[in-house]
C-alpha positions in Angstrom: -82.4 -15.2 3.7 -85.2 -16.0 1.3 -87.9 -18.5 2.1 -91.0 -19.7 0.4 -94.0 -17.4 0.3 -97.6 -18.8 0.5 -101.1 -17.5 0.8 -101.8 -17.4 4.4 -105.2 -19.7 4.3 -106.3 -22.3 6.4 -107.1 -25.5 4.4 -110.2 -27.5 5.2 -110.5 -29.8 2.6 -109.6 -30.8 -1.3 -110.2 -33.0 -3.6 -108.7 -33.5 -7.2 -107.3 -30.3 -8.4 -109.2 -28.0 -6.0 -108.7 -26.9 -2.3 -111.1 -25.4 0.0 -110.2 -23.0 2.9 -112.0 -23.1 6.1 -114.4 -20.0 5.2 -115.4 -22.0 2.3 -113.5 -20.4 -0.7 -112.6 -22.5 -3.4 -109.1 -22.5 -5.2 -107.4 -24.2 -8.4 -104.5 -25.9 -7.1 -101.1 -25.0 -8.9 -99.1 -26.4 -5.9 -100.0 -30.2 -5.5 -99.2 -29.9 -1.9 -95.5 -29.0 -2.8 -95.5 -31.6 -5.9 -97.1 -34.1 -3.4 -100.8 -34.9 -4.8 -100.1 -36.2 -8.5 -103.3 -38.4 -8.4 -105.2 -35.2 -7.1 -106.1 -34.4 -3.5 -108.1 -37.1 -1.7 -108.5 -39.4 -4.6 -111.3 -41.8 -3.4 -109.4 -45.1 -4.6 -106.4 -43.8 -2.5 -108.6 -43.2 0.4 -110.4 -46.4 0.1 -107.0 -48.3 0.1 -105.8 -46.6 3.1 -109.0 -46.8 5.0 -109.3 -50.9 4.4 -105.6 -51.1 5.3 -106.0 -49.0 8.6 -108.5 -51.4 9.6 -106.4 -54.5 9.3 -102.6 -53.7 10.4 -101.2 -50.3 10.9 -97.5 -51.4 11.6 -95.2 -54.4 12.1 -91.7 -54.0 11.9 -90.4 -57.7 13.0 -91.6 -59.4 9.7 -92.5 -59.0 6.1 -96.1 -58.1 5.6 -98.1 -58.8 2.3 -98.8 -55.0 1.3 -95.1 -54.6 1.5 -94.1 -56.8 -0.6 -96.8 -56.6 -3.2 -96.2 -52.6 -3.3 -92.2 -53.5 -3.9 -93.3 -55.8 -6.5 -95.4 -53.1 -7.9 -92.9 -50.2 -7.8 -90.2 -52.7 -9.2 -92.4 -53.1 -12.6 -92.8 -49.5 -13.2 -89.0 -48.5 -12.6 -86.7 -48.4 -15.4 -85.3 -51.8 -16.1 -81.8 -51.5 -14.4 -83.2 -50.5 -11.4 -84.3 -54.0 -10.1 -84.5 -53.3 -6.3 -86.2 -50.8 -3.9 -86.3 -50.2 -0.2 -89.3 -48.4 1.3 -88.5 -45.7 4.0 -91.0 -42.8 5.2 -89.7 -39.3 3.7 -87.8 -37.9 1.0 -84.9 -36.8 3.4 -84.6 -40.6 4.7 -84.3 -41.8 1.2 -81.6 -39.5 0.6 -79.9 -40.5 3.5 -79.9 -44.1 2.4 -78.5 -43.2 -1.2 -75.8 -41.4 0.7 -75.3 -44.6 2.9 -75.3 -46.7 -0.3 -72.8 -44.8 -2.2 -70.4 -44.7 0.4 -70.7 -48.4 1.2 -70.5 -49.7 -2.2 -67.5 -47.7 -3.2 -65.7 -47.7 0.4 -65.0 -44.1 -0.2 -67.2 -41.1 1.6 -66.8 -37.8 -0.6 -70.1 -36.9 -2.2 -70.3 -34.3 -5.3 -73.7 -32.3 -4.8 -74.5 -29.0 -6.6 -75.1 -25.3 -5.6 -78.9 -24.5 -5.4 -79.9 -28.5 -4.8 -82.3 -29.5 -2.1 -82.3 -32.6 -0.7 -84.2 -32.6 2.8 -83.7 -31.3 6.0 -81.8 -34.0 8.0 -78.3 -34.0 8.7 -76.6 -35.8 5.4 -79.5 -34.3 3.1 -79.1 -30.5 4.4 -75.2 -31.2 4.1 -75.3 -32.0 0.5 -77.9 -29.6 -0.4 -77.1 -26.4 -2.2 -78.9 -23.9 -0.3 -78.5 -22.2 3.1 -81.9 -22.2 4.6 -81.7 -25.7 5.2 -78.2 -25.5 7.2 -77.5 -22.0 8.4 -77.1 -21.3 12.3 -76.9 -25.6 12.7 -73.2 -25.8 12.9 -70.8 -27.9 10.8 -72.2 -29.9 8.0 -70.9 -33.3 7.1 -67.2 -33.9 6.0 -66.7 -34.7 2.3 -69.1 -32.8 0.5 -68.0 -31.2 -2.6 -70.2 -28.6 -4.4 -70.0 -27.4 -7.9 -72.3 -24.9 -9.8 -75.4 -26.3 -11.6 -76.2 -24.9 -15.0 -78.6 -22.5 -15.5 -79.6 -21.7 -19.2 -81.4 -18.3 -18.0 -78.4 -17.1 -15.9 -75.2 -18.3 -17.5 -72.4 -15.9 -17.3 -69.7 -18.3 -17.7 -71.4 -19.7 -21.1 -71.5 -23.4 -19.7 -74.8 -24.3 -21.2 -73.8 -23.6 -24.8 -71.3 -26.1 -25.3 -73.8 -29.2 -25.9 -73.7 -32.0 -26.5 -70.5 -32.5 -24.6 -70.4 -29.5 -22.5 -66.7 -29.3 -22.5 -66.0 -26.2 -20.9 -68.5 -27.0 -17.7 -66.7 -30.4 -17.3 -63.5 -28.8 -17.4 -64.7 -26.7 -14.7 -65.8 -29.3 -12.8 -62.8 -31.4 -13.3 -60.9 -28.1 -11.3 -63.6 -28.3 -8.7 -62.9 -31.8 -7.9 -58.9 -31.4 -8.3 -58.9 -28.6 -5.7 -61.2 -30.0 -3.3 -61.0 -34.3 -3.4 -58.8 -35.9 -1.0 -59.0 -39.1 -3.6 -62.0 -40.7 -2.0 -64.8 -40.0 -4.4 -67.9 -41.9 -3.5 -70.9 -40.3 -5.9 -72.6 -37.7 -7.4 -76.2 -36.9 -6.2 -78.0 -34.4 -8.4 -81.9 -33.3 -9.3 -83.3 -33.7 -12.6 -84.1 -30.1 -12.1 -83.7 -28.0 -9.2 -87.0 -27.3 -7.6 -86.3 -25.1 -4.4 -83.8 -23.1 -6.4 -86.4 -22.0 -9.0 -87.5 -25.1 -11.0 -84.3 -24.8 -13.0 -83.7 -27.1 -16.0 -80.2 -28.0 -16.9 -79.5 -27.9 -20.6 -80.6 -31.1 -22.6 -77.7 -33.7 -22.5 -75.9 -32.3 -19.5 -77.4 -35.0 -17.3 -76.3 -37.6 -19.7 -72.7 -36.1 -19.7 -72.6 -36.0 -15.8 -73.5 -39.6 -15.5 -70.7 -40.6 -18.0 -68.2 -38.1 -16.4 -69.1 -39.8 -12.9 -68.9 -43.5 -14.2 -65.5 -42.7 -15.8 -64.2 -41.6 -12.5 -65.4 -44.6 -10.9 -68.3 -42.7 -8.7 -72.1 -43.8 -8.2 -74.8 -41.6 -9.6 -77.8 -41.0 -7.3 -80.8 -38.9 -9.0 -83.0 -37.2 -6.9 -86.3 -37.7 -8.1 -88.2 -37.2 -4.7 -90.1 -34.4 -6.6 -89.8 -35.1 -10.3 -91.1 -38.6 -10.7 -94.5 -40.1 -10.9 -95.3 -38.5 -14.2 -94.4 -34.8 -13.1 -92.4 -34.1 -16.1 -94.5 -35.8 -18.8 -92.6 -39.2 -18.3 -92.9 -41.4 -15.3 -89.5 -40.9 -14.4 -87.7 -37.5 -15.3 -84.4 -39.7 -16.0 -86.5 -41.2 -19.3 -86.4 -37.9 -20.7 -82.6 -38.7 -21.4 -82.4 -42.7 -20.7 -80.1 -41.9 -18.0 -78.0 -45.0 -16.6 -78.3 -43.7 -13.0 -77.2 -46.3 -10.4 -79.6 -45.1 -7.5 -83.2 -43.4 -7.5 -84.5 -41.7 -4.8 -88.5 -41.5 -4.7 -90.7 -39.3 -2.4 -93.7 -37.2 -2.5 -96.1 -38.6 -5.2 -95.4 -42.4 -4.5 -97.6 -41.5 -1.3 -99.9 -38.6 -2.4 -100.2 -37.4 1.4 -99.1 -40.7 3.1 -95.5 -40.3 4.5 -93.7 -43.1 2.4 -90.8 -42.9 0.4 -88.1 -45.2 -1.4 -84.8 -45.9 -2.6 -84.5 -48.0 -6.0 -81.2 -49.2 -7.3 -79.5 -52.0 -9.2 -79.0 -55.2 -7.3 -75.5 -54.8 -7.7 -75.4 -51.9 -5.7 -77.8 -53.2 -2.8 -75.8 -56.3 -2.5 -73.1 -54.4 -0.5 -75.4 -54.2 2.2 -75.5 -56.9 4.8 -78.8 -57.7 6.9 -80.1 -54.8 8.9 -77.8 -52.2 7.8 -80.7 -50.4 6.2 -83.7 -50.1 8.1 -86.7 -48.1 9.0 -89.1 -48.6 11.7 -92.3 -47.0 9.7 -90.9 -48.0 6.2 -93.3 -50.2 4.1 -95.8 -50.5 6.9 -99.2 -51.8 5.5 -100.8 -48.7 5.2 -97.9 -46.9 3.4 -97.7 -49.8 1.2 -101.6 -50.2 0.5 -101.2 -46.3 -0.6 -97.9 -47.1 -2.8 -100.2 -49.8 -4.7 -103.3 -47.8 -5.2 -101.4 -44.9 -6.7 -99.7 -46.9 -9.2 -103.2 -48.4 -10.2 -104.8 -44.9 -10.4 -101.9 -43.6 -12.6 -102.2 -46.3 -14.8 -106.0 -46.6 -15.2 -106.5 -42.7 -15.6 -103.3 -42.5 -17.8 -101.9 -39.4 -15.7 -98.6 -39.2 -17.1 -100.1 -38.5 -20.7 -102.2 -36.2 -19.2 -99.0 -34.4 -17.4 -97.4 -34.1 -21.0 -100.6 -32.9 -22.6 -101.6 -30.4 -20.2 -98.3 -29.2 -19.6 -97.6 -28.4 -23.2 -100.9 -26.6 -23.5 -100.2 -24.7 -20.2 -96.7 -23.6 -21.2 -97.6 -22.5 -24.4 -100.2 -20.1 -22.9 -98.0 -19.1 -20.4 -95.3 -18.2 -22.6 -97.6 -16.4 -24.9 -98.6 -14.3 -21.6 -95.0 -13.4 -21.0 -94.8 -11.6 -24.3 -97.0 -9.2 -22.9 -95.8 -8.9 -19.3 -92.8 -6.7 -18.8 -91.7 -8.7 -15.6 -92.4 -12.3 -16.5 -88.8 -13.1 -17.7 -89.3 -16.8 -18.4 -91.5 -19.6 -18.4 -89.6 -22.9 -18.1 -90.4 -26.4 -17.3 -91.9 -29.7 -18.8 -94.9 -31.5 -18.0 -96.8 -30.3 -15.3 -94.0 -28.6 -13.4 -92.9 -25.0 -14.8 -91.3 -22.0 -13.0 -92.2 -18.4 -13.9 -89.3 -16.5 -13.1 -90.2 -12.5 -12.7 -87.4 -9.9 -13.2 -87.4 -5.8 -12.8 -87.0 -5.8 -16.5 -86.2 -8.5 -19.4 -82.7 -6.9 -20.4 -81.0 -6.9 -17.0 -83.0 -9.9 -15.8 -82.8 -8.4 -11.9 -84.8 -10.4 -10.1 -88.1 -9.0 -8.7 -89.0 -11.1 -5.6 -90.9 -8.1 -4.3 -93.7 -8.9 -7.0 -94.2 -12.3 -5.4 -96.2 -11.6 -2.3 -98.5 -9.3 -4.0 -99.1 -11.9 -7.0 -99.6 -14.8 -4.7 -102.4 -12.9 -2.9 -104.0 -11.5 -6.0 -104.2 -15.2 -7.5 -105.7 -16.3 -4.4 -108.2 -13.6 -4.4 -109.3 -15.0 -7.6 -109.3 -18.5 -6.7 -105.9 -19.7 -7.6 -103.5 -21.1 -5.4 -99.8 -20.6 -6.2 -96.3 -20.6 -4.0 -92.8 -19.4 -4.6 -89.4 -20.7 -4.8 -85.9 -19.8 -5.9 -82.5 -18.7 -4.9 -83.9 -15.1 -5.2 -87.5 -15.6 -4.2 -88.7 -14.5 -7.9 -90.1 -17.5 -9.2 -93.8 -18.7 -8.9 -94.3 -22.7 -9.4 -96.8 -24.0 -11.9 -97.5 -27.6 -10.5 -100.9 -28.5 -10.7 -102.1 -32.4 -9.9 -101.9 -34.3 -13.0 -105.5 -34.8 -12.9 -106.2 -31.4 -14.0 -108.6 -31.0 -16.9 -108.4 -28.7 -19.9 -111.4 -26.6 -18.5 -109.5 -26.2 -14.9 -106.6 -25.4 -16.8 -108.1 -22.7 -18.8 -110.0 -21.2 -16.0 -106.6 -21.1 -13.8 -104.7 -19.7 -16.8 -107.4 -16.6 -17.1 -106.7 -16.0 -13.6 -103.0 -15.7 -13.9 -103.3 -13.9 -17.4 -105.6 -11.0 -15.3 -103.2 -11.0 -12.6 -100.4 -10.7 -14.7 -102.0 -7.6 -16.6 -102.7 -5.9 -12.9 -99.2 -6.3 -11.2 -97.0 -3.7 -11.0 -93.4 -3.0 -9.6 -94.2 -1.3 -6.3 
């Protein structure tokens, strides 16, 4: 069973795009704490907002607080217009659980379609709809009603499902067969990531998500887009769904919404939330004053520093440089991504595309030894993530790219 590989270091402090370990070594961070610190580590405005809120009121569950109301208003202002309500929770997995409940409650049905390679969390429902064994192996039966289908992967496409755009008829014929074979007639909704992060930063072919939303709506299903990882400028747009202007019903938000402060949210059409009675969705710590202050501060930072635009610019710059490196590295099979989220897939040779997970640990250690912090993902454990904080400067991007270029020249198959 594959699990993510990370450099064995202990962090002591971090600022912007840099991490310092307990021995005083400094690293440019290509992980963002697993795509969390989009506004950079310990942004002074965020720290100040959290410190001020902490001195006033840490939590109150029984009644609204000013920060929660203002944070909800601020979030709704930047959401896609059709998603006009939100509800604050604590973690990405909790947001996914809320979305699953909403789809079932609104439709009165219980079956959820999800995808192989998907990752939605480690709680019972979120792990059940996930498509990776690591979150659920040895934990007994999963949640009933989950139907799982293959996710299109343009780099590994033996069935040709990624070549049929813009309608992808072969893929959706396959999806109809999956439903025909597995559904009991109680389809509630679909949950899908705009790209699969844990599976190896796999991006579906352009237009496939649009077709999936249309396919689901034609069958009376709701669509949840899980942007726990993909939102807040990570892909070069505030919301990943904006690349295709997707008409999704529910959106899950996490990670960068708090940049290290535990907070998440479910956003949806008001017509979806209207199915709930008072108290049906609740969270002890969701929307607490400290987390809500963080939500507001982060939105202010992103707007003031134009971080979505920086993600698009620096992402395009870094991707071009990495693709050039791939041409001269026999093991770097593909550089893929958008904005400041990219995957470097390593293979034994580019013709067979046989995964080369044996390269990953040496590569991570070599990068760290030269001042670059990277981590691994992927179904085969052969993908390096490129996901620095959105505040990364061109000089920092160039310095980190130079480190990676040197490592790629030195890396060899064992």
